[in-house]
N, C-alpha and C positions, 0 to 999 in steps of 0.2 A: 459966719464958718468958724467950724474949730483951727488951734491954730498951734501949732507945735511948737515945741521948746526950741528944737533946730529944725533947718533947713533940709536938711538927708541924715542921714545915724548910716554908720558903717560896722562890722565886724567881722574880728575873725573868731575861727573858730579853729579850737586846735582838736583833730585827728582823736578818735576814742572818747570820746563825749562817754560821761554814761548819761544815762534816757534820766530829761527831766533837767540837764544842766543849763542856768542860765545862761544865754549868750548876750541879751542886747534887753534896755529898758527904753522904753521910747515915754513922751511924753504929750500929750496938747492938752488946751483946754480950750470952754466955751463960754464965753461973755454969757448966753443965757441963763433964764433960771428953769429948776425942776427940770422936765424929762424934755426941754431943750435944748440945754448943758451939759447930756450928759453921751459919750463920748466911747464909740464902741470901734476895734481893732480890728487887721486883717492883714493876712500877706498875701500879696500880689500873686494870684500861684501860678509858678514859673516852672521850668524843668533843669534836673540836673543831671548829667550824662545818661536822659533817657527818662526817670523817674522823678515825677510829681517834686515840688520842693516842700510839698504838706507831706511826704514821705521820710522827710527830715528832718524839720523842724514843726512848729506849731507855735502861736499866740495863744494868749491868754487875751479874752474877745474884750471885758472885762476893768484890764488892768493894763495892757499892755506890755 
């Protein structure tokens, strides 16, 4: 299974960031080889003030 560099990640976001601003970088590695070592990232969908979290932030699935 993939292992993350940290057990938990946390970030504070300044108000009025430009679209595309970097908020946080995460890192996970998998000891397998080839396709089995591939790690993909995604956000757990939650809600912020009634709106989907994905309407505020997104994650680059290939790089975290």
